[in-house]
GURODREN-399190 format. One record per residue: residue in one letter; y, x, z of N, C-alpha, C in turn. Coordinates in steps of 0.001 Angstrom, whole numbers. Example, Ala and Ser with C-alpha at 12.3 -4.5 7.8 and 13.67 -1.06 7.14 Angstrom:
<recs>
<rec><resn>a</resn><n_v>-5690</n_v><n_u>13190</n_u><n_w>7800</n_w><ca_v>-4500</ca_v><ca_u>12300</ca_u><ca_w>7800</ca_w><c_v>-3300</c_v><c_u>13200</c_u><c_w>7800</c_w></rec>
<rec><resn>s</resn><n_v>-2250</n_v><n_u>12850</n_u><n_w>7080</n_w><ca_v>-1060</ca_v><ca_u>13670</ca_u><ca_w>7140</ca_w><c_v>30</c_v><c_u>12900</c_u><c_w>7870</c_w></rec>
</recs>
This chain:
<recs>
<rec><resn>m</resn><n_v>84835</n_v><n_u>100107</n_u><n_w>120130</n_w><ca_v>85271</ca_v><ca_u>101531</ca_u><ca_w>120154</ca_w><c_v>85777</c_v><c_u>101912</c_u><c_w>118784</c_w></rec>
<rec><resn>n</resn><n_v>86895</n_v><n_u>102639</n_u><n_w>118745</n_w><ca_v>87438</ca_v><ca_u>103080</ca_u><ca_w>117509</ca_w><c_v>86732</c_v><c_u>104350</c_u><c_w>117014</c_w></rec>
<rec><resn>n</resn><n_v>86704</n_v><n_u>104488</n_u><n_w>115729</n_w><ca_v>86148</ca_v><ca_u>105719</ca_u><ca_w>115116</ca_w><c_v>87149</c_v><c_u>106856</c_u><c_w>115384</c_w></rec>
<rec><resn>s</resn><n_v>86656</n_v><n_u>108087</n_u><n_w>115429</n_w><ca_v>87502</ca_v><ca_u>109218</ca_u><ca_w>115472</ca_w><c_v>88152</c_v><c_u>109439</c_u><c_w>114111</c_w></rec>
<rec><resn>m</resn><n_v>89261</n_v><n_u>110216</n_u><n_w>114062</n_w><ca_v>89885</ca_v><ca_u>110445</ca_u><ca_w>112799</ca_w><c_v>88908</c_v><c_u>111075</c_u><c_w>111778</c_w></rec>
<rec><resn>e</resn><n_v>88093</n_v><n_u>111961</n_u><n_w>112263</n_w><ca_v>87133</ca_v><ca_u>112613</ca_u><ca_w>111293</ca_w><c_v>86153</c_v><c_u>111550</c_u><c_w>110684</c_w></rec>
<rec><resn>e</resn><n_v>85823</n_v><n_u>110557</n_u><n_w>111508</n_w><ca_v>84940</ca_v><ca_u>109486</ca_u><ca_w>110989</ca_w><c_v>85681</c_v><c_u>108580</c_u><c_w>110091</c_w></rec>
<rec><resn>n</resn><n_v>86994</n_v><n_u>108495</n_u><n_w>110146</n_w><ca_v>87833</ca_v><ca_u>107618</ca_u><ca_w>109312</ca_w><c_v>88189</c_v><c_u>108273</c_u><c_w>108020</c_w></rec>
<rec><resn>l</resn><n_v>87979</n_v><n_u>109570</n_u><n_w>107847</n_w><ca_v>88454</ca_v><ca_u>110300</ca_u><ca_w>106644</ca_w><c_v>88073</c_v><c_u>109600</c_u><c_w>105383</c_w></rec>
<rec><resn>e</resn><n_v>86844</n_v><n_u>109038</n_u><n_w>105288</n_w><ca_v>86405</ca_v><ca_u>108450</ca_u><ca_w>104048</ca_w><c_v>87192</c_v><c_u>107189</c_u><c_w>103755</c_w></rec>
<rec><resn>y</resn><n_v>87907</n_v><n_u>106599</n_u><n_w>104698</n_w><ca_v>88652</ca_v><ca_u>105333</ca_u><ca_w>104530</ca_w><c_v>90116</c_v><c_u>105549</c_u><c_w>104259</c_w></rec>
<rec><resn>i</resn><n_v>90615</n_v><n_u>106715</n_u><n_w>104637</n_w><ca_v>92018</ca_v><ca_u>107068</ca_u><ca_w>104451</ca_w><c_v>92302</c_v><c_u>107252</c_u><c_w>102997</c_w></rec>
<rec><resn>g</resn><n_v>93381</n_v><n_u>106673</n_u><n_w>102530</n_w><ca_v>93797</ca_v><ca_u>106791</ca_u><ca_w>101118</ca_w><c_v>94245</c_v><c_u>105436</c_u><c_w>100575</c_w></rec>
<rec><resn>l</resn><n_v>94258</n_v><n_u>105371</n_u><n_w>99265</n_w><ca_v>94786</ca_v><ca_u>104147</ca_u><ca_w>98572</ca_w><c_v>93655</c_v><c_u>103319</c_u><c_w>98073</c_w></rec>
<rec><resn>w</resn><n_v>93727</n_v><n_u>101994</n_u><n_w>98465</n_w><ca_v>92722</ca_v><ca_u>100987</ca_u><ca_w>98044</ca_w><c_v>93443</c_v><c_u>99955</c_u><c_w>97203</c_w></rec>
<rec><resn>v</resn><n_v>92860</n_v><n_u>99653</n_u><n_w>96034</n_w><ca_v>93522</ca_v><ca_u>98859</ca_u><ca_w>95028</ca_w><c_v>92613</c_v><c_u>97735</c_u><c_w>94536</c_w></rec>
<rec><resn>t</resn><n_v>93192</n_v><n_u>96567</n_u><n_w>94280</n_w><ca_v>92415</ca_v><ca_u>95547</ca_u><ca_w>93612</ca_w><c_v>92154</c_v><c_u>95915</c_u><c_w>92167</c_w></rec>
<rec><resn>k</resn><n_v>91218</n_v><n_u>95246</n_u><n_w>91599</n_w><ca_v>90826</ca_v><ca_u>95696</ca_u><ca_w>90169</ca_w><c_v>92044</c_v><c_u>95572</c_u><c_w>89202</c_w></rec>
<rec><resn>d</resn><n_v>92842</n_v><n_u>94554</n_u><n_w>89464</n_w><ca_v>94029</ca_v><ca_u>94332</ca_u><ca_w>88557</ca_w><c_v>95211</c_v><c_u>95240</c_u><c_w>88954</c_w></rec>
<rec><resn>g</resn><n_v>95100</n_v><n_u>95935</n_u><n_w>90051</n_w><ca_v>96130</ca_v><ca_u>96823</ca_u><ca_w>90509</ca_w><c_v>97300</c_v><c_u>96107</c_u><c_w>91248</c_w></rec>
<rec><resn>y</resn><n_v>97183</n_v><n_u>94805</n_u><n_w>91358</n_w><ca_v>98356</ca_v><ca_u>94064</ca_u><ca_w>91982</ca_w><c_v>98513</c_v><c_u>94305</c_u><c_w>93481</c_w></rec>
<rec><resn>i</resn><n_v>97383</n_v><n_u>94422</n_u><n_w>94217</n_w><ca_v>97477</ca_v><ca_u>94703</ca_u><ca_w>95594</ca_w><c_v>97005</c_v><c_u>96138</c_u><c_w>95895</c_w></rec>
<rec><resn>r</resn><n_v>97865</n_v><n_u>96833</n_u><n_w>96673</n_w><ca_v>97514</ca_v><ca_u>98263</ca_u><ca_w>97006</ca_w><c_v>97776</c_v><c_u>98499</c_u><c_w>98429</c_w></rec>
<rec><resn>h</resn><n_v>96688</n_v><n_u>98915</n_u><n_w>99126</n_w><ca_v>96751</ca_v><ca_u>99229</ca_u><ca_w>100561</ca_w><c_v>96606</c_v><c_u>100742</c_u><c_w>100725</c_w></rec>
<rec><resn>e</resn><n_v>97619</n_v><n_u>101351</n_u><n_w>101298</n_w><ca_v>97496</ca_v><ca_u>102718</ca_u><ca_w>101558</ca_w><c_v>97228</c_v><c_u>102943</c_u><c_w>103059</c_w></rec>
<rec><resn>l</resn><n_v>96006</n_v><n_u>103388</n_u><n_w>103379</n_w><ca_v>95682</ca_v><ca_u>103669</ca_u><ca_w>104790</ca_w><c_v>96026</c_v><c_u>105120</c_u><c_w>105100</c_w></rec>
<rec><resn>l</resn><n_v>96961</n_v><n_u>105295</n_u><n_w>106016</n_w><ca_v>97479</ca_v><ca_u>106562</ca_u><ca_w>106330</ca_w><c_v>96738</c_v><c_u>107186</c_u><c_w>107500</c_w></rec>
<rec><resn>s</resn><n_v>96754</n_v><n_u>108471</n_u><n_w>107622</n_w><ca_v>96022</ca_v><ca_u>109166</ca_u><ca_w>108692</ca_w><c_v>96574</c_v><c_u>108961</c_u><c_w>110095</c_w></rec>
<rec><resn>n</resn><n_v>97765</n_v><n_u>108399</n_u><n_w>110202</n_w><ca_v>98416</ca_v><ca_u>108120</ca_u><ca_w>111531</ca_w><c_v>98084</c_v><c_u>106678</c_u><c_w>112027</c_w></rec>
<rec><resn>y</resn><n_v>97064</n_v><n_u>106073</n_u><n_w>111384</n_w><ca_v>96659</ca_v><ca_u>104660</ca_u><ca_w>111745</ca_w><c_v>97750</c_v><c_u>103612</c_u><c_w>111384</c_w></rec>
<rec><resn>r</resn><n_v>98487</n_v><n_u>103925</n_u><n_w>110352</n_w><ca_v>99463</ca_v><ca_u>102992</ca_u><ca_w>109819</ca_w><c_v>99001</c_v><c_u>102647</c_u><c_w>108394</c_w></rec>
<rec><resn>y</resn><n_v>99423</n_v><n_u>101556</n_u><n_w>107914</n_w><ca_v>99159</ca_v><ca_u>101200</ca_u><ca_w>106552</ca_w><c_v>100481</c_v><c_u>100685</c_u><c_w>105859</c_w></rec>
<rec><resn>d</resn><n_v>100444</n_v><n_u>100784</n_u><n_w>104531</n_w><ca_v>101576</ca_v><ca_u>100320</ca_u><ca_w>103773</ca_w><c_v>100956</c_v><c_u>99609</c_u><c_w>102537</c_w></rec>
<rec><resn>e</resn><n_v>101326</n_v><n_u>98313</n_u><n_w>102464</n_w><ca_v>100789</ca_v><ca_u>97479</ca_u><ca_w>101365</ca_w><c_v>101822</c_v><c_u>97189</c_u><c_w>100349</c_w></rec>
<rec><resn>a</resn><n_v>101490</n_v><n_u>97346</n_u><n_w>99059</n_w><ca_v>102365</ca_v><ca_u>96945</ca_u><ca_w>97959</ca_w><c_v>101712</c_v><c_u>95848</c_u><c_w>97217</c_w></rec>
<rec><resn>r</resn><n_v>102604</n_v><n_u>94959</n_u><n_w>96675</n_w><ca_v>102084</ca_v><ca_u>93781</ca_u><ca_w>95950</ca_w><c_v>102930</c_v><c_u>93731</c_u><c_w>94645</c_w></rec>
<rec><resn>g</resn><n_v>102298</n_v><n_u>93860</n_u><n_w>93509</n_w><ca_v>102974</ca_v><ca_u>93847</ca_u><ca_w>92243</ca_w><c_v>104045</c_v><c_u>94926</c_u><c_w>92207</c_w></rec>
<rec><resn>n</resn><n_v>105313</n_v><n_u>94535</n_u><n_w>91878</n_w><ca_v>106353</ca_v><ca_u>95501</ca_u><ca_w>91783</ca_w><c_v>107021</c_v><c_u>95701</c_u><c_w>93133</c_w></rec>
<rec><resn>k</resn><n_v>106570</n_v><n_u>95020</n_u><n_w>94174</n_w><ca_v>107158</ca_v><ca_u>95139</ca_u><ca_w>95499</ca_w><c_v>106428</c_v><c_u>96165</c_u><c_w>96336</c_w></rec>
<rec><resn>n</resn><n_v>106999</n_v><n_u>97387</n_u><n_w>96444</n_w><ca_v>106512</ca_v><ca_u>98410</ca_u><ca_w>97315</ca_w><c_v>106861</c_v><c_u>98071</c_u><c_w>98703</c_w></rec>
<rec><resn>h</resn><n_v>106025</n_v><n_u>98456</n_u><n_w>99676</n_w><ca_v>106300</ca_v><ca_u>98217</ca_u><ca_w>101109</ca_w><c_v>106421</c_v><c_u>96763</c_u><c_w>101467</c_w></rec>
<rec><resn>a</resn><n_v>105587</n_v><n_u>95889</n_u><n_w>100786</n_w><ca_v>105616</ca_v><ca_u>94443</ca_u><ca_w>101052</ca_w><c_v>105226</c_v><c_u>94173</c_u><c_w>102537</c_w></rec>
<rec><resn>y</resn><n_v>104249</n_v><n_u>94909</n_u><n_w>103011</n_w><ca_v>103810</ca_v><ca_u>94774</ca_u><ca_w>104393</ca_w><c_v>103492</c_v><c_u>96202</c_u><c_w>104958</c_w></rec>
<rec><resn>q</resn><n_v>103810</n_v><n_u>96384</n_u><n_w>106163</n_w><ca_v>103440</ca_v><ca_u>97644</ca_u><ca_w>106856</ca_w><c_v>103014</c_v><c_u>97280</c_u><c_w>108252</c_w></rec>
<rec><resn>g</resn><n_v>102151</n_v><n_u>98115</n_u><n_w>108815</n_w><ca_v>101688</ca_v><ca_u>97921</ca_u><ca_w>110154</ca_w><c_v>100710</c_v><c_u>98965</c_u><c_w>110549</c_w></rec>
<rec><resn>s</resn><n_v>99903</n_v><n_u>98597</n_u><n_w>111511</n_w><ca_v>98886</ca_v><ca_u>99520</ca_u><ca_w>111998</ca_w><c_v>97527</c_v><c_u>98966</c_u><c_w>111756</c_w></rec>
<rec><resn>y</resn><n_v>96554</n_v><n_u>99879</n_u><n_w>111895</n_w><ca_v>95146</ca_v><ca_u>99433</ca_u><ca_w>111637</ca_w><c_v>94264</c_v><c_u>100204</c_u><c_w>112670</c_w></rec>
<rec><resn>k</resn><n_v>93044</n_v><n_u>99595</n_u><n_w>112908</n_w><ca_v>91996</ca_v><ca_u>100186</ca_u><ca_w>113725</ca_w><c_v>90719</c_v><c_u>100015</c_u><c_w>112941</c_w></rec>
<rec><resn>i</resn><n_v>89913</n_v><n_u>101026</n_u><n_w>112989</n_w><ca_v>88633</ca_v><ca_u>100981</ca_u><ca_w>112329</ca_w><c_v>87552</c_v><c_u>101127</c_u><c_w>113372</c_w></rec>
<rec><resn>r</resn><n_v>86602</n_v><n_u>100176</n_u><n_w>113404</n_w><ca_v>85450</ca_v><ca_u>100123</ca_u><ca_w>114267</ca_w><c_v>84207</c_v><c_u>100071</c_u><c_w>113431</c_w></rec>
<rec><resn>g</resn><n_v>83523</n_v><n_u>101181</n_u><n_w>113305</n_w><ca_v>82280</ca_v><ca_u>101183</ca_u><ca_w>112415</ca_w><c_v>82788</c_v><c_u>100936</c_u><c_w>110946</c_w></rec>
<rec><resn>n</resn><n_v>82328</n_v><n_u>99873</n_u><n_w>110372</n_w><ca_v>82730</ca_v><ca_u>99511</ca_u><ca_w>108942</ca_w><c_v>83746</c_v><c_u>98447</c_u><c_w>108917</c_w></rec>
<rec><resn>y</resn><n_v>84306</n_v><n_u>98092</n_u><n_w>110072</n_w><ca_v>85351</ca_v><ca_u>96974</ca_u><ca_w>110101</ca_w><c_v>86712</c_v><c_u>97563</c_u><c_w>110340</c_w></rec>
<rec><resn>i</resn><n_v>87669</n_v><n_u>96892</n_u><n_w>109717</n_w><ca_v>89057</ca_v><ca_u>97286</ca_u><ca_w>109848</ca_w><c_v>89847</c_v><c_u>96038</c_u><c_w>110417</c_w></rec>
<rec><resn>d</resn><n_v>90771</n_v><n_u>96262</n_u><n_w>111377</n_w><ca_v>91651</ca_v><ca_u>95259</ca_u><ca_w>111871</ca_w><c_v>93050</c_v><c_u>95692</c_u><c_w>111561</c_w></rec>
<rec><resn>y</resn><n_v>93783</n_v><n_u>94825</n_u><n_w>110948</n_w><ca_v>95190</ca_v><ca_u>95072</ca_u><ca_w>110586</ca_w><c_v>96145</c_v><c_u>94272</c_u><c_w>111527</c_w></rec>
<rec><resn>k</resn><n_v>97297</n_v><n_u>94871</n_u><n_w>111795</n_w><ca_v>98318</ca_v><ca_u>94191</ca_u><ca_w>112482</ca_w><c_v>99668</c_v><c_u>94620</c_u><c_w>111832</c_w></rec>
<rec><resn>d</resn><n_v>100253</n_v><n_u>93695</n_u><n_w>111178</n_w><ca_v>101492</ca_v><ca_u>94099</ca_u><ca_w>110474</ca_w><c_v>102677</c_v><c_u>94105</c_u><c_w>111515</c_w></rec>
<rec><resn>d</resn><n_v>103800</n_v><n_u>94673</n_u><n_w>111094</n_w><ca_v>104856</ca_v><ca_u>94894</ca_u><ca_w>112006</ca_w><c_v>105544</c_v><c_u>93569</c_u><c_w>112505</c_w></rec>
<rec><resn>t</resn><n_v>105162</n_v><n_u>92466</n_u><n_w>111834</n_w><ca_v>105679</ca_v><ca_u>91149</ca_u><ca_w>112355</ca_w><c_v>104752</c_v><c_u>90524</c_u><c_w>113293</c_w></rec>
<rec><resn>g</resn><n_v>103532</n_v><n_u>91078</n_u><n_w>113539</n_w><ca_v>102589</ca_v><ca_u>90565</ca_u><ca_w>114456</ca_w><c_v>101393</c_v><c_u>89831</c_u><c_w>113764</c_w></rec>
<rec><resn>f</resn><n_v>101452</n_v><n_u>89601</n_u><n_w>112522</n_w><ca_v>100410</ca_v><ca_u>88954</ca_u><ca_w>111752</ca_w><c_v>99128</c_v><c_u>89873</c_u><c_w>111792</c_w></rec>
<rec><resn>t</resn><n_v>97946</n_v><n_u>89275</n_u><n_w>111963</n_w><ca_v>96755</ca_v><ca_u>90038</ca_u><ca_w>111991</ca_w><c_v>95765</c_v><c_u>89616</c_u><c_w>110957</c_w></rec>
<rec><resn>a</resn><n_v>94947</n_v><n_u>90536</n_u><n_w>110520</n_w><ca_v>93890</ca_v><ca_u>90260</ca_u><ca_w>109506</ca_w><c_v>92833</c_v><c_u>91321</c_u><c_w>109729</c_w></rec>
<rec><resn>d</resn><n_v>91699</n_v><n_u>91097</n_u><n_w>109016</n_w><ca_v>90583</ca_v><ca_u>92061</ca_u><ca_w>109159</ca_w><c_v>89899</c_v><c_u>92234</c_u><c_w>107792</c_w></rec>
<rec><resn>g</resn><n_v>89016</n_v><n_u>93184</n_u><n_w>107742</n_w><ca_v>88231</ca_v><ca_u>93440</ca_u><ca_w>106604</ca_w><c_v>86963</c_v><c_u>94224</c_u><c_w>106916</c_w></rec>
<rec><resn>e</resn><n_v>86182</n_v><n_u>94489</n_u><n_w>105844</n_w><ca_v>84959</ca_v><ca_u>95196</ca_u><ca_w>106057</ca_w><c_v>84781</c_v><c_u>96130</c_u><c_w>104891</c_w></rec>
<rec><resn>f</resn><n_v>84288</n_v><n_u>97308</n_u><n_w>105139</n_w><ca_v>83932</ca_v><ca_u>98319</ca_u><ca_w>104133</ca_w><c_v>82417</c_v><c_u>98142</c_u><c_w>103923</c_w></rec>
<rec><resn>r</resn><n_v>82037</n_v><n_u>97897</n_u><n_w>102651</n_w><ca_v>80639</ca_v><ca_u>97881</ca_u><ca_w>102324</ca_w><c_v>80427</c_v><c_u>98599</c_u><c_w>101012</c_w></rec>
<rec><resn>d</resn><n_v>79499</n_v><n_u>99617</n_u><n_w>101069</n_w><ca_v>79201</ca_v><ca_u>100352</ca_u><ca_w>99861</ca_w><c_v>80383</c_v><c_u>100853</c_u><c_w>99155</c_w></rec>
<rec><resn>g</resn><n_v>81325</n_v><n_u>101449</n_u><n_w>99905</n_w><ca_v>82528</ca_v><ca_u>102035</ca_u><ca_w>99251</ca_w><c_v>83578</c_v><c_u>101048</c_u><c_w>98747</c_w></rec>
<rec><resn>v</resn><n_v>83440</n_v><n_u>99826</n_u><n_w>99149</n_w><ca_v>84378</ca_v><ca_u>98755</ca_u><ca_w>98723</ca_w><c_v>84953</c_v><c_u>98098</c_u><c_w>100018</c_w></rec>
<rec><resn>l</resn><n_v>86253</n_v><n_u>97736</n_u><n_w>99912</n_w><ca_v>86925</ca_v><ca_u>97049</ca_u><ca_w>101058</ca_w><c_v>87073</c_v><c_u>95629</c_u><c_w>100694</c_w></rec>
<rec><resn>y</resn><n_v>86482</n_v><n_u>94794</n_u><n_w>101553</n_w><ca_v>86575</ca_v><ca_u>93284</ca_u><ca_w>101384</ca_w><c_v>87607</c_v><c_u>92892</c_u><c_w>102466</c_w></rec>
<rec><resn>h</resn><n_v>88662</n_v><n_u>92261</n_u><n_w>101999</n_w><ca_v>89758</ca_v><ca_u>91894</ca_u><ca_w>102913</ca_w><c_v>90478</c_v><c_u>90643</c_u><c_w>102435</c_w></rec>
<rec><resn>a</resn><n_v>90409</n_v><n_u>89619</n_u><n_w>103298</n_w><ca_v>91101</ca_v><ca_u>88333</ca_u><ca_w>103031</ca_w><c_v>90879</c_v><c_u>87770</c_u><c_w>101631</c_w></rec>
<rec><resn>g</resn><n_v>89632</n_v><n_u>87767</n_u><n_w>101250</n_w><ca_v>89258</ca_v><ca_u>87214</ca_u><ca_w>99976</ca_w><c_v>89521</c_v><c_u>88151</c_u><c_w>98796</c_w></rec>
<rec><resn>m</resn><n_v>90003</n_v><n_u>89324</n_u><n_w>99051</n_w><ca_v>90333</ca_v><ca_u>90370</ca_u><ca_w>98052</ca_w><c_v>89192</c_v><c_u>91407</c_u><c_w>98066</c_w></rec>
<rec><resn>i</resn><n_v>89026</n_v><n_u>92071</n_u><n_w>96922</n_w><ca_v>88147</ca_v><ca_u>93233</ca_u><ca_w>96848</ca_w><c_v>88914</c_v><c_u>94458</c_u><c_w>96386</c_w></rec>
<rec><resn>l</resn><n_v>88931</n_v><n_u>95437</n_u><n_w>97204</n_w><ca_v>89727</ca_v><ca_u>96644</ca_u><ca_w>96898</ca_w><c_v>88841</c_v><c_u>97847</c_u><c_w>96754</c_w></rec>
<rec><resn>y</resn><n_v>89174</n_v><n_u>98742</n_u><n_w>95809</n_w><ca_v>88400</ca_v><ca_u>99853</ca_u><ca_w>95504</ca_w><c_v>89271</c_v><c_u>101090</c_u><c_w>95798</c_w></rec>
<rec><resn>k</resn><n_v>88599</n_v><n_u>102150</n_u><n_w>96354</n_w><ca_v>89383</ca_v><ca_u>103374</ca_u><ca_w>96696</ca_w><c_v>89770</c_v><c_u>104050</c_u><c_w>95405</c_w></rec>
<rec><resn>q</resn><n_v>91071</n_v><n_u>104390</n_u><n_w>95343</n_w><ca_v>91664</ca_v><ca_u>105095</ca_u><ca_w>94216</ca_w><c_v>91298</c_v><c_u>106579</c_u><c_w>94332</c_w></rec>
<rec><resn>v</resn><n_v>90659</n_v><n_u>107072</n_u><n_w>93319</n_w><ca_v>90278</ca_v><ca_u>108496</ca_u><ca_w>93273</ca_w><c_v>91237</c_v><c_u>109244</c_u><c_w>92460</c_w></rec>
<rec><resn>k</resn><n_v>91773</n_v><n_u>110339</n_u><n_w>93017</n_w><ca_v>92685</ca_v><ca_u>111144</ca_u><ca_w>92207</ca_w><c_v>92038</c_v><c_u>112063</c_u><c_w>91325</c_w></rec>
</recs>
């Protein structure tokens, strides 16, 4: 079962690796936009959140997943932290 948008609010926003190279922006319309280094919009697609788990499907059909633990996103061997404005 997918979380409601209200339950997903804590996850919506920009998630960044410590070195800033990988940046995942989780948008409120269940889309994401990933930047890598100087390449903005490197990957785009949709996502679903179930509890603390996220499933990604990029627009080419590639799928991946991740897990939120203690305010950190663990995804494909990467560790991403939510960017606070």
